PDB file of the backbone (N, CA, C, O) and the ligand in Angstrom, with CONECT records:
HET     ZN  A 101       1
ATOM      1  N   UNK A   1       2.418  10.539  98.870  1.00  0.00           N
ATOM      2  CA  UNK A   1       2.448  11.812  98.156  1.00  0.00           C
ATOM      3  C   UNK A   1       1.122  12.056  97.431  1.00  0.00           C
ATOM      4  O   UNK A   1       0.602  11.165  96.760  1.00  0.00           O
ATOM      5  N   UNK A   2       0.602  13.224  97.565  1.00  0.00           N
ATOM      6  CA  UNK A   2      -0.601  13.591  96.837  1.00  0.00           C
ATOM      7  C   UNK A   2      -0.171  14.334  95.573  1.00  0.00           C
ATOM      8  O   UNK A   2       0.513  15.354  95.656  1.00  0.00           O
ATOM      9  N   UNK A   3      -0.567  13.830  94.408  1.00  0.00           N
ATOM     10  CA  UNK A   3      -0.154  14.478  93.173  1.00  0.00           C
ATOM     11  C   UNK A   3      -1.235  15.369  92.604  1.00  0.00           C
ATOM     12  O   UNK A   3      -1.019  16.027  91.587  1.00  0.00           O
ATOM     13  N   UNK A   4      -2.409  15.403  93.249  1.00  0.00           N
ATOM     14  CA  UNK A   4      -3.507  16.223  92.748  1.00  0.00           C
ATOM     15  C   UNK A   4      -3.404  17.623  93.317  1.00  0.00           C
ATOM     16  O   UNK A   4      -3.345  17.817  94.531  1.00  0.00           O
ATOM     17  N   UNK A   5      -3.383  18.591  92.421  1.00  0.00           N
ATOM     18  CA  UNK A   5      -3.319  19.977  92.880  1.00  0.00           C
ATOM     19  C   UNK A   5      -4.701  20.395  93.375  1.00  0.00           C
ATOM     20  O   UNK A   5      -5.719  20.047  92.776  1.00  0.00           O
ATOM     21  N   UNK A   6      -4.722  21.139  94.469  1.00  0.00           N
ATOM     22  CA  UNK A   6      -5.997  21.644  94.998  1.00  0.00           C
ATOM     23  C   UNK A   6      -6.130  23.115  94.680  1.00  0.00           C
ATOM     24  O   UNK A   6      -5.149  23.857  94.637  1.00  0.00           O
ATOM     25  N   UNK A   7      -7.389  23.526  94.456  1.00  0.00           N
ATOM     26  CA  UNK A   7      -7.676  24.896  94.056  1.00  0.00           C
ATOM     27  C   UNK A   7      -8.755  25.494  94.936  1.00  0.00           C
ATOM     28  O   UNK A   7      -9.599  24.785  95.485  1.00  0.00           O
ATOM     29  N   UNK A   8      -8.712  26.811  95.060  1.00  0.00           N
ATOM     30  CA  UNK A   8      -9.839  27.547  95.644  1.00  0.00           C
ATOM     31  C   UNK A   8     -10.760  27.936  94.502  1.00  0.00           C
ATOM     32  O   UNK A   8     -10.324  28.572  93.542  1.00  0.00           O
ATOM     33  N   UNK A   9     -12.022  27.563  94.595  1.00  0.00           N
ATOM     34  CA  UNK A   9     -13.023  27.909  93.592  1.00  0.00           C
ATOM     35  C   UNK A   9     -14.111  28.707  94.232  1.00  0.00           C
ATOM     36  O   UNK A   9     -14.455  28.485  95.393  1.00  0.00           O
ATOM     37  N   UNK A  10     -14.677  29.667  93.464  1.00  0.00           N
ATOM     38  CA  UNK A  10     -15.732  30.535  94.002  1.00  0.00           C
ATOM     39  C   UNK A  10     -16.944  30.527  93.073  1.00  0.00           C
ATOM     40  O   UNK A  10     -16.834  30.559  91.848  1.00  0.00           O
ATOM     41  N   UNK A  11     -18.086  30.482  93.716  1.00  0.00           N
ATOM     42  CA  UNK A  11     -19.334  30.618  92.974  1.00  0.00           C
ATOM     43  C   UNK A  11     -19.604  32.121  92.769  1.00  0.00           C
ATOM     44  O   UNK A  11     -19.707  32.851  93.755  1.00  0.00           O
ATOM     45  N   UNK A  12     -19.723  32.604  91.518  1.00  0.00           N
ATOM     46  CA  UNK A  12     -19.794  34.053  91.255  1.00  0.00           C
ATOM     47  C   UNK A  12     -20.978  34.747  91.931  1.00  0.00           C
ATOM     48  O   UNK A  12     -20.828  35.872  92.407  1.00  0.00           O
ATOM     49  N   UNK A  13     -22.145  34.112  91.988  1.00  0.00           N
ATOM     50  CA  UNK A  13     -23.307  34.811  92.532  1.00  0.00           C
ATOM     51  C   UNK A  13     -23.335  34.809  94.050  1.00  0.00           C
ATOM     52  O   UNK A  13     -23.630  35.831  94.670  1.00  0.00           O
ATOM     53  N   UNK A  14     -23.031  33.670  94.650  1.00  0.00           N
ATOM     54  CA  UNK A  14     -23.137  33.590  96.122  1.00  0.00           C
ATOM     55  C   UNK A  14     -21.826  33.968  96.806  1.00  0.00           C
ATOM     56  O   UNK A  14     -21.827  34.300  97.992  1.00  0.00           O
ATOM     57  N   UNK A  15     -20.696  33.923  96.073  1.00  0.00           N
ATOM     58  CA  UNK A  15     -19.418  34.222  96.676  1.00  0.00           C
ATOM     59  C   UNK A  15     -18.903  33.084  97.550  1.00  0.00           C
ATOM     60  O   UNK A  15     -17.872  33.221  98.208  1.00  0.00           O
ATOM     61  N   UNK A  16     -19.606  31.985  97.558  1.00  0.00           N
ATOM     62  CA  UNK A  16     -19.217  30.838  98.359  1.00  0.00           C
ATOM     63  C   UNK A  16     -17.938  30.238  97.777  1.00  0.00           C
ATOM     64  O   UNK A  16     -17.811  30.087  96.562  1.00  0.00           O
ATOM     65  N   UNK A  17     -16.988  29.897  98.657  1.00  0.00           N
ATOM     66  CA  UNK A  17     -15.730  29.333  98.213  1.00  0.00           C
ATOM     67  C   UNK A  17     -15.579  27.904  98.658  1.00  0.00           C
ATOM     68  O   UNK A  17     -15.988  27.549  99.763  1.00  0.00           O
ATOM     69  N   UNK A  18     -14.997  27.079  97.814  1.00  0.00           N
ATOM     70  CA  UNK A  18     -14.687  25.734  98.200  1.00  0.00           C
ATOM     71  C   UNK A  18     -13.226  25.458  97.825  1.00  0.00           C
ATOM     72  O   UNK A  18     -12.651  26.110  96.954  1.00  0.00           O
ATOM     73  N   UNK A  19     -12.652  24.472  98.513  1.00  0.00           N
ATOM     74  CA  UNK A  19     -11.332  23.994  98.144  1.00  0.00           C
ATOM     75  C   UNK A  19     -11.474  22.557  97.689  1.00  0.00           C
ATOM     76  O   UNK A  19     -12.003  21.710  98.409  1.00  0.00           O
ATOM     77  N   UNK A  20     -10.989  22.289  96.470  1.00  0.00           N
ATOM     78  CA  UNK A  20     -11.150  20.949  95.941  1.00  0.00           C
ATOM     79  C   UNK A  20     -10.011  20.650  94.983  1.00  0.00           C
ATOM     80  O   UNK A  20      -9.355  21.557  94.470  1.00  0.00           O
ATOM     81  N   UNK A  21      -9.786  19.365  94.752  1.00  0.00           N
ATOM     82  CA  UNK A  21      -8.848  18.992  93.705  1.00  0.00           C
ATOM     83  C   UNK A  21      -9.506  19.261  92.355  1.00  0.00           C
ATOM     84  O   UNK A  21     -10.703  19.026  92.194  1.00  0.00           O
ATOM     85  N   UNK A  22      -8.752  19.740  91.407  1.00  0.00           N
ATOM     86  CA  UNK A  22      -9.302  20.064  90.104  1.00  0.00           C
ATOM     87  C   UNK A  22      -8.314  19.669  89.020  1.00  0.00           C
ATOM     88  O   UNK A  22      -7.099  19.761  89.200  1.00  0.00           O
ATOM     89  N   UNK A  23      -8.841  19.240  87.921  1.00  0.00           N
ATOM     90  CA  UNK A  23      -8.028  18.890  86.759  1.00  0.00           C
ATOM     91  C   UNK A  23      -8.098  20.006  85.730  1.00  0.00           C
ATOM     92  O   UNK A  23      -9.141  20.643  85.586  1.00  0.00           O
ATOM     93  N   UNK A  24      -6.999  20.257  85.006  1.00  0.00           N
ATOM     94  CA  UNK A  24      -7.050  21.277  83.957  1.00  0.00           C
ATOM     95  C   UNK A  24      -8.112  20.961  82.939  1.00  0.00           C
ATOM     96  O   UNK A  24      -8.392  19.791  82.674  1.00  0.00           O
ATOM     97  N   UNK A  25      -8.724  22.008  82.348  1.00  0.00           N
ATOM     98  CA  UNK A  25      -9.711  21.889  81.285  1.00  0.00           C
ATOM     99  C   UNK A  25     -11.026  21.256  81.720  1.00  0.00           C
ATOM    100  O   UNK A  25     -11.851  20.904  80.877  1.00  0.00           O
ATOM    101  N   UNK A  26     -11.227  21.111  83.008  1.00  0.00           N
ATOM    102  CA  UNK A  26     -12.531  20.660  83.506  1.00  0.00           C
ATOM    103  C   UNK A  26     -13.297  21.861  83.996  1.00  0.00           C
ATOM    104  O   UNK A  26     -12.712  22.798  84.540  1.00  0.00           O
ATOM    105  N   UNK A  27     -14.624  21.843  83.806  1.00  0.00           N
ATOM    106  CA  UNK A  27     -15.446  22.923  84.350  1.00  0.00           C
ATOM    107  C   UNK A  27     -16.147  22.374  85.591  1.00  0.00           C
ATOM    108  O   UNK A  27     -16.805  21.335  85.551  1.00  0.00           O
ATOM    109  N   UNK A  28     -15.986  23.095  86.676  1.00  0.00           N
ATOM    110  CA  UNK A  28     -16.604  22.715  87.927  1.00  0.00           C
ATOM    111  C   UNK A  28     -17.788  23.636  88.210  1.00  0.00           C
ATOM    112  O   UNK A  28     -17.695  24.854  88.057  1.00  0.00           O
ATOM    113  N   UNK A  29     -18.886  23.042  88.619  1.00  0.00           N
ATOM    114  CA  UNK A  29     -20.113  23.821  88.805  1.00  0.00           C
ATOM    115  C   UNK A  29     -20.552  23.849  90.260  1.00  0.00           C
ATOM    116  O   UNK A  29     -20.310  22.909  91.017  1.00  0.00           O
ATOM    117  N   UNK A  30     -21.191  24.931  90.633  1.00  0.00           N
ATOM    118  CA  UNK A  30     -21.730  25.052  91.986  1.00  0.00           C
ATOM    119  C   UNK A  30     -22.812  23.996  92.170  1.00  0.00           C
ATOM    120  O   UNK A  30     -23.659  23.788  91.301  1.00  0.00           O
ATOM    121  N   UNK A  31     -22.763  23.323  93.341  1.00  0.00           N
ATOM    122  CA  UNK A  31     -23.686  22.225  93.570  1.00  0.00           C
ATOM    123  C   UNK A  31     -25.122  22.690  93.609  1.00  0.00           C
ATOM    124  O   UNK A  31     -26.011  21.935  93.214  1.00  0.00           O
ATOM    125  N   UNK A  32     -25.391  23.900  94.067  1.00  0.00           N
ATOM    126  CA  UNK A  32     -26.771  24.357  94.175  1.00  0.00           C
ATOM    127  C   UNK A  32     -27.234  25.132  92.938  1.00  0.00           C
ATOM    128  O   UNK A  32     -28.297  24.833  92.395  1.00  0.00           O
ATOM    129  N   UNK A  33     -26.470  26.101  92.490  1.00  0.00           N
ATOM    130  CA  UNK A  33     -26.924  26.948  91.383  1.00  0.00           C
ATOM    131  C   UNK A  33     -26.535  26.368  90.029  1.00  0.00           C
ATOM    132  O   UNK A  33     -27.133  26.754  89.024  1.00  0.00           O
ATOM    133  N   UNK A  34     -25.571  25.468  89.952  1.00  0.00           N
ATOM    134  CA  UNK A  34     -25.149  24.909  88.707  1.00  0.00           C
ATOM    135  C   UNK A  34     -24.258  25.825  87.859  1.00  0.00           C
ATOM    136  O   UNK A  34     -23.849  25.452  86.760  1.00  0.00           O
ATOM    137  N   UNK A  35     -23.962  27.020  88.375  1.00  0.00           N
ATOM    138  CA  UNK A  35     -23.138  27.928  87.583  1.00  0.00           C
ATOM    139  C   UNK A  35     -21.662  27.529  87.638  1.00  0.00           C
ATOM    140  O   UNK A  35     -21.220  26.960  88.636  1.00  0.00           O
ATOM    141  N   UNK A  36     -20.905  27.813  86.600  1.00  0.00           N
ATOM    142  CA  UNK A  36     -19.479  27.472  86.613  1.00  0.00           C
ATOM    143  C   UNK A  36     -18.756  28.249  87.715  1.00  0.00           C
ATOM    144  O   UNK A  36     -19.046  29.422  87.950  1.00  0.00           O
ATOM    145  N   UNK A  37     -17.817  27.584  88.385  1.00  0.00           N
ATOM    146  CA  UNK A  37     -17.072  28.216  89.444  1.00  0.00           C
ATOM    147  C   UNK A  37     -15.842  28.915  88.890  1.00  0.00           C
ATOM    148  O   UNK A  37     -15.213  28.441  87.944  1.00  0.00           O
ATOM    149  N   UNK A  38     -15.510  30.040  89.489  1.00  0.00           N
ATOM    150  CA  UNK A  38     -14.301  30.745  89.129  1.00  0.00           C
ATOM    151  C   UNK A  38     -13.115  30.172  89.911  1.00  0.00           C
ATOM    152  O   UNK A  38     -13.231  29.863  91.097  1.00  0.00           O
ATOM    153  N   UNK A  39     -12.005  30.039  89.246  1.00  0.00           N
ATOM    154  CA  UNK A  39     -10.779  29.577  89.920  1.00  0.00           C
ATOM    155  C   UNK A  39     -10.117  30.809  90.559  1.00  0.00           C
ATOM    156  O   UNK A  39      -9.790  31.779  89.876  1.00  0.00           O
ATOM    157  N   UNK A  40      -9.932  30.746  91.865  1.00  0.00           N
ATOM    158  CA  UNK A  40      -9.279  31.851  92.553  1.00  0.00           C
ATOM    159  C   UNK A  40      -7.773  31.666  92.651  1.00  0.00           C
ATOM    160  O   UNK A  40      -7.010  32.630  92.590  1.00  0.00           O
ATOM    161  N   UNK A  41      -7.358  30.423  92.801  1.00  0.00           N
ATOM    162  CA  UNK A  41      -5.931  30.203  92.900  1.00  0.00           C
ATOM    163  C   UNK A  41      -5.623  28.793  93.354  1.00  0.00           C
ATOM    164  O   UNK A  41      -6.502  28.050  93.793  1.00  0.00           O
ATOM    165  N   UNK A  42      -4.353  28.445  93.238  1.00  0.00           N
ATOM    166  CA  UNK A  42      -3.899  27.165  93.745  1.00  0.00           C
ATOM    167  C   UNK A  42      -3.722  27.244  95.265  1.00  0.00           C
ATOM    168  O   UNK A  42      -3.360  28.286  95.811  1.00  0.00           O
ATOM    169  N   UNK A  43      -3.981  26.137  95.919  1.00  0.00           N
ATOM    170  CA  UNK A  43      -3.783  26.077  97.352  1.00  0.00           C
ATOM    171  C   UNK A  43      -2.411  25.496  97.630  1.00  0.00           C
ATOM    172  O   UNK A  43      -2.047  24.438  97.117  1.00  0.00           O
ATOM    173  N   UNK A  44      -1.646  26.224  98.468  1.00  0.00           N
ATOM    174  CA  UNK A  44      -0.341  25.674  98.874  1.00  0.00           C
ATOM    175  C   UNK A  44      -0.542  24.584  99.896  1.00  0.00           C
ATOM    176  O   UNK A  44      -1.487  24.733 100.671  1.00  0.00           O
ATOM    177  N   UNK A  45       0.202  23.523 100.007  1.00  0.00           N
ATOM    178  CA  UNK A  45       1.390  23.255  99.193  1.00  0.00           C
ATOM    179  C   UNK A  45       1.042  22.802  97.793  1.00  0.00           C
ATOM    180  O   UNK A  45       0.031  22.131  97.586  1.00  0.00           O
ATOM    181  N   UNK A  46       1.877  23.166  96.827  1.00  0.00           N
ATOM    182  CA  UNK A  46       1.663  22.746  95.456  1.00  0.00           C
ATOM    183  C   UNK A  46       1.899  21.244  95.338  1.00  0.00           C
ATOM    184  O   UNK A  46       2.778  20.681  95.990  1.00  0.00           O
ATOM    185  N   UNK A  47       1.094  20.615  94.494  1.00  0.00           N
ATOM    186  CA  UNK A  47       1.270  19.173  94.252  1.00  0.00           C
ATOM    187  C   UNK A  47       2.553  18.936  93.476  1.00  0.00           C
ATOM    188  O   UNK A  47       2.888  19.790  92.655  1.00  0.00           O
ATOM    189  N   UNK A  48       3.305  17.853  93.660  1.00  0.00           N
ATOM    190  CA  UNK A  48       3.008  16.834  94.658  1.00  0.00           C
ATOM    191  C   UNK A  48       3.580  17.203  96.021  1.00  0.00           C
ATOM    192  O   UNK A  48       4.675  17.756  96.126  1.00  0.00           O
ATOM    193  N   UNK A  49       2.824  16.889  97.049  1.00  0.00           N
ATOM    194  CA  UNK A  49       3.277  17.169  98.403  1.00  0.00           C
ATOM    195  C   UNK A  49       2.780  16.069  99.325  1.00  0.00           C
ATOM    196  O   UNK A  49       1.723  15.485  99.086  1.00  0.00           O
ATOM    197  N   UNK A  50       3.533  15.786 100.375  1.00  0.00           N
ATOM    198  CA  UNK A  50       3.137  14.783 101.331  1.00  0.00           C
ATOM    199  C   UNK A  50       2.042  15.303 102.249  1.00  0.00           C
ATOM    200  O   UNK A  50       1.378  14.527 102.936  1.00  0.00           O
ATOM    201  N   UNK A  51       1.855  16.618 102.259  1.00  0.00           N
ATOM    202  CA  UNK A  51       0.884  17.222 103.200  1.00  0.00           C
ATOM    203  C   UNK A  51      -0.405  17.585 102.493  1.00  0.00           C
ATOM    204  O   UNK A  51      -0.375  18.012 101.339  1.00  0.00           O
ATOM    205  N   UNK A  52      -1.552  17.420 103.171  1.00  0.00           N
ATOM    206  CA  UNK A  52      -2.832  17.851 102.644  1.00  0.00           C
ATOM    207  C   UNK A  52      -3.282  19.158 103.255  1.00  0.00           C
ATOM    208  O   UNK A  52      -4.325  19.689 102.874  1.00  0.00           O
ATOM    209  N   UNK A  53      -2.525  19.684 104.188  1.00  0.00           N
ATOM    210  CA  UNK A  53      -2.958  20.880 104.900  1.00  0.00           C
ATOM    211  C   UNK A  53      -2.661  22.127 104.100  1.00  0.00           C
ATOM    212  O   UNK A  53      -1.566  22.257 103.554  1.00  0.00           O
ATOM    213  N   UNK A  54      -3.632  23.079 104.012  1.00  0.00           N
ATOM    214  CA  UNK A  54      -3.341  24.366 103.408  1.00  0.00           C
ATOM    215  C   UNK A  54      -2.204  25.048 104.162  1.00  0.00           C
ATOM    216  O   UNK A  54      -2.029  24.835 105.362  1.00  0.00           O
ATOM    217  N   UNK A  55      -1.431  25.869 103.449  1.00  0.00           N
ATOM    218  CA  UNK A  55      -0.274  26.535 104.050  1.00  0.00           C
ATOM    219  C   UNK A  55      -0.785  27.735 104.830  1.00  0.00           C
ATOM    220  O   UNK A  55      -0.753  28.860 104.331  1.00  0.00           O
ATOM    221  N   UNK A  56      -1.252  27.506 106.043  1.00  0.00           N
ATOM    222  CA  UNK A  56      -1.830  28.548 106.857  1.00  0.00           C
ATOM    223  C   UNK A  56      -1.249  28.451 108.257  1.00  0.00           C
ATOM    224  O   UNK A  56      -0.822  27.385 108.699  1.00  0.00           O
ATOM    225  N   UNK A  57      -1.242  29.586 108.948  1.00  0.00           N
ATOM    226  CA  UNK A  57      -0.582  29.655 110.245  1.00  0.00           C
ATOM    227  C   UNK A  57      -1.028  28.537 111.207  1.00  0.00           C
ATOM    228  O   UNK A  57      -0.222  27.945 111.925  1.00  0.00           O
ATOM    229  N   UNK A  58      -2.359  28.273 111.188  1.00  0.00           N
ATOM    230  CA  UNK A  58      -2.849  27.281 112.164  1.00  0.00           C
ATOM    231  C   UNK A  58      -2.403  25.863 111.816  1.00  0.00           C
ATOM    232  O   UNK A  58      -2.528  24.963 112.646  1.00  0.00           O
ATOM    233  N   UNK A  59      -1.882  25.644 110.598  1.00  0.00           N
ATOM    234  CA  UNK A  59      -1.461  24.315 110.205  1.00  0.00           C
ATOM    235  C   UNK A  59       0.044  24.130 110.218  1.00  0.00           C
ATOM    236  O   UNK A  59       0.555  23.083 109.821  1.00  0.00           O
ATOM    237  N   UNK A  60       0.756  25.161 110.679  1.00  0.00           N
ATOM    238  CA  UNK A  60       2.217  25.107 110.561  1.00  0.00           C
ATOM    239  C   UNK A  60       2.882  25.019 111.924  1.00  0.00           C
ATOM    240  O   UNK A  60       2.351  25.479 112.935  1.00  0.00           O
ATOM    241  N   UNK A  61       4.046  24.419 111.918  1.00  0.00           N
ATOM    242  CA  UNK A  61       4.932  24.385 113.099  1.00  0.00           C
ATOM    243  C   UNK A  61       6.327  24.753 112.618  1.00  0.00           C
ATOM    244  O   UNK A  61       6.573  24.899 111.420  1.00  0.00           O
ATOM    245  N   UNK A  62       7.240  24.899 113.588  1.00  0.00           N
ATOM    246  CA  UNK A  62       8.619  25.141 113.191  1.00  0.00           C
ATOM    247  C   UNK A  62       9.412  23.861 113.343  1.00  0.00           C
ATOM    248  O   UNK A  62       9.298  23.155 114.346  1.00  0.00           O
ATOM    249  N   UNK A  63      10.216  23.571 112.335  1.00  0.00           N
ATOM    250  CA  UNK A  63      11.133  22.419 112.425  1.00  0.00           C
ATOM    251  C   UNK A  63      12.163  22.736 113.489  1.00  0.00           C
ATOM    252  O   UNK A  63      12.713  23.837 113.528  1.00  0.00           O
ATOM    253  N   UNK A  64      12.425  21.757 114.359  1.00  0.00           N
ATOM    254  CA  UNK A  64      13.397  22.031 115.452  1.00  0.00           C
ATOM    255  C   UNK A  64      14.839  22.016 114.942  1.00  0.00           C
ATOM    256  O   UNK A  64      15.746  22.443 115.656  1.00  0.00           O
ATOM    257  N   UNK A  65      15.061  21.534 113.723  1.00  0.00           N
ATOM    258  CA  UNK A  65      16.433  21.452 113.189  1.00  0.00           C
ATOM    259  C   UNK A  65      16.791  22.709 112.416  1.00  0.00           C
ATOM    260  O   UNK A  65      17.824  23.328 112.673  1.00  0.00           O
ATOM    261  N   UNK A  66      15.933  23.091 111.459  1.00  0.00           N
ATOM    262  CA  UNK A  66      16.297  24.213 110.547  1.00  0.00           C
ATOM    263  C   UNK A  66      15.470  25.460 110.802  1.00  0.00           C
ATOM    264  O   UNK A  66      15.732  26.504 110.205  1.00  0.00           O
ATOM    265  N   UNK A  67      14.459  25.371 111.692  1.00  0.00           N
ATOM    266  CA  UNK A  67      13.650  26.510 112.072  1.00  0.00           C
ATOM    267  C   UNK A  67      12.756  27.029 110.922  1.00  0.00           C
ATOM    268  O   UNK A  67      12.292  28.169 110.961  1.00  0.00           O
ATOM    269  N   UNK A  68      12.528  26.202 109.926  1.00  0.00           N
ATOM    270  CA  UNK A  68      11.614  26.593 108.844  1.00  0.00           C
ATOM    271  C   UNK A  68      10.211  26.045 109.127  1.00  0.00           C
ATOM    272  O   UNK A  68      10.033  25.133 109.935  1.00  0.00           O
ATOM    273  N   UNK A  69       9.211  26.633 108.434  1.00  0.00           N
ATOM    274  CA  UNK A  69       7.860  26.158 108.616  1.00  0.00           C
ATOM    275  C   UNK A  69       7.688  24.746 108.025  1.00  0.00           C
ATOM    276  O   UNK A  69       8.304  24.391 107.020  1.00  0.00           O
ATOM    277  N   UNK A  70       6.838  23.967 108.682  1.00  0.00           N
ATOM    278  CA  UNK A  70       6.466  22.647 108.195  1.00  0.00           C
ATOM    279  C   UNK A  70       5.011  22.414 108.559  1.00  0.00           C
ATOM    280  O   UNK A  70       4.570  22.848 109.623  1.00  0.00           O
ATOM    281  N   UNK A  71       4.255  21.741 107.704  1.00  0.00           N
ATOM    282  CA  UNK A  71       2.860  21.451 108.014  1.00  0.00           C
ATOM    283  C   UNK A  71       2.795  20.430 109.135  1.00  0.00           C
ATOM    284  O   UNK A  71       3.643  19.546 109.249  1.00  0.00           O
ATOM    285  N   UNK A  72       1.757  20.575 109.966  1.00  0.00           N
ATOM    286  CA  UNK A  72       1.646  19.752 111.167  1.00  0.00           C
ATOM    287  C   UNK A  72       1.361  18.280 110.865  1.00  0.00           C
ATOM    288  O   UNK A  72       1.541  17.431 111.738  1.00  0.00           O
ATOM    289  N   UNK A  73       0.923  17.966 109.651  1.00  0.00           N
ATOM    290  CA  UNK A  73       0.628  16.541 109.365  1.00  0.00           C
ATOM    291  C   UNK A  73       1.856  15.818 108.773  1.00  0.00           C
ATOM    292  O   UNK A  73       1.750  14.680 108.316  1.00  0.00           O
ATOM    293  N   UNK A  74       2.988  16.475 108.786  1.00  0.00           N
ATOM    294  CA  UNK A  74       4.205  15.851 108.288  1.00  0.00           C
ATOM    295  C   UNK A  74       5.090  15.346 109.438  1.00  0.00           C
ATOM    296  O   UNK A  74       5.168  15.966 110.498  1.00  0.00           O
ATOM    297  N   UNK A  75       5.741  14.227 109.207  1.00  0.00           N
ATOM    298  CA  UNK A  75       6.737  13.747 110.176  1.00  0.00           C
ATOM    299  C   UNK A  75       8.129  14.256 109.818  1.00  0.00           C
ATOM    300  O   UNK A  75       8.956  14.505 110.696  1.00  0.00           O
ATOM    301  N   UNK A  76       8.378  14.409 108.522  1.00  0.00           N
ATOM    302  CA  UNK A  76       9.689  14.850 108.068  1.00  0.00           C
ATOM    303  C   UNK A  76       9.601  16.265 107.562  1.00  0.00           C
ATOM    304  O   UNK A  76       8.653  16.617 106.861  1.00  0.00           O
ATOM    305  N   UNK A  77      10.579  17.086 107.909  1.00  0.00           N
ATOM    306  CA  UNK A  77      10.607  18.478 107.492  1.00  0.00           C
ATOM    307  C   UNK A  77      10.713  18.579 105.972  1.00  0.00           C
ATOM    308  O   UNK A  77      11.583  17.934 105.386  1.00  0.00           O
ATOM    309  N   UNK A  78       9.844  19.381 105.299  1.00  0.00           N
ATOM    310  CA  UNK A  78       9.949  19.502 103.839  1.00  0.00           C
ATOM    311  C   UNK A  78      11.167  20.325 103.416  1.00  0.00           C
ATOM    312  O   UNK A  78      11.551  20.293 102.246  1.00  0.00           O
ATOM    313  N   UNK A  79      11.780  21.058 104.345  1.00  0.00           N
ATOM    314  CA  UNK A  79      12.955  21.881 103.985  1.00  0.00           C
ATOM    315  C   UNK A  79      14.238  21.086 104.137  1.00  0.00           C
ATOM    316  O   UNK A  79      15.019  20.984 103.192  1.00  0.00           O
ATOM    317  N   UNK A  80      14.465  20.519 105.322  1.00  0.00           N
ATOM    318  CA  UNK A  80      15.756  19.851 105.558  1.00  0.00           C
ATOM    319  C   UNK A  80      15.612  18.313 105.532  1.00  0.00           C
ATOM    320  O   UNK A  80      16.619  17.606 105.532  1.00  0.00           O
ATOM    321  N   UNK A  81      14.378  17.795 105.509  1.00  0.00           N
ATOM    322  CA  UNK A  81      14.185  16.359 105.362  1.00  0.00           C
ATOM    323  C   UNK A  81      14.390  15.558 106.642  1.00  0.00           C
ATOM    324  O   UNK A  81      14.308  14.330 106.622  1.00  0.00           O
ATOM    325  N   UNK A  82      14.661  16.252 107.773  1.00  0.00           N
ATOM    326  CA  UNK A  82      14.925  15.495 109.001  1.00  0.00           C
ATOM    327  C   UNK A  82      13.607  15.204 109.727  1.00  0.00           C
ATOM    328  O   UNK A  82      12.622  15.927 109.583  1.00  0.00           O
ATOM    329  N   UNK A  83      13.624  14.134 110.501  1.00  0.00           N
ATOM    330  CA  UNK A  83      12.472  13.746 111.276  1.00  0.00           C
ATOM    331  C   UNK A  83      12.238  14.753 112.413  1.00  0.00           C
ATOM    332  O   UNK A  83      13.141  15.055 113.194  1.00  0.00           O
ATOM    333  N   UNK A  84      10.989  15.266 112.482  1.00  0.00           N
ATOM    334  CA  UNK A  84      10.686  16.251 113.531  1.00  0.00           C
ATOM    335  C   UNK A  84      10.104  15.533 114.736  1.00  0.00           C
ATOM    336  O   UNK A  84       9.514  14.462 114.594  1.00  0.00           O
ATOM    337  N   UNK A  85      10.260  16.095 115.887  1.00  0.00           N
ATOM    338  CA  UNK A  85       9.769  15.503 117.125  1.00  0.00           C
ATOM    339  C   UNK A  85       8.257  15.617 117.191  1.00  0.00           C
ATOM    340  O   UNK A  85       7.640  16.295 116.369  1.00  0.00           O
ATOM    341  N   UNK A  86       7.649  14.938 118.193  1.00  0.00           N
ATOM    342  CA  UNK A  86       6.195  15.013 118.378  1.00  0.00           C
ATOM    343  C   UNK A  86       5.778  16.424 118.714  1.00  0.00           C
ATOM    344  O   UNK A  86       6.556  17.190 119.282  1.00  0.00           O
ATOM    345  N   UNK A  87       4.534  16.778 118.360  1.00  0.00           N
ATOM    346  CA  UNK A  87       4.020  18.120 118.633  1.00  0.00           C
ATOM    347  C   UNK A  87       3.767  18.313 120.128  1.00  0.00           C
ATOM    348  O   UNK A  87       3.332  19.386 120.547  1.00  0.00           O
TER     349      UNK A  87
HETATM  350 ZN    ZN A 101      13.894  21.296 108.920  1.00  0.00          ZN2+
END
């Protein structure tokens, strides 16, 4: 299980976005410009989660048991908990 929440952060001047784990009350700075990064939002799945994949179409499959979305790096469905077959 990963307990670290991941966030989308943006550099205000360049608009460059990164996804990284972040702790509350920490200031994260752009590696090149040194300016503080804006927090855009949390990345799904919310921590804690067994999956590291962002909740995006290309990372999802359908569980053959309950027909709900599941991240492709999981063996067990996060909705019904059953073991899913190979991709
Ligand atoms: Zn399922």
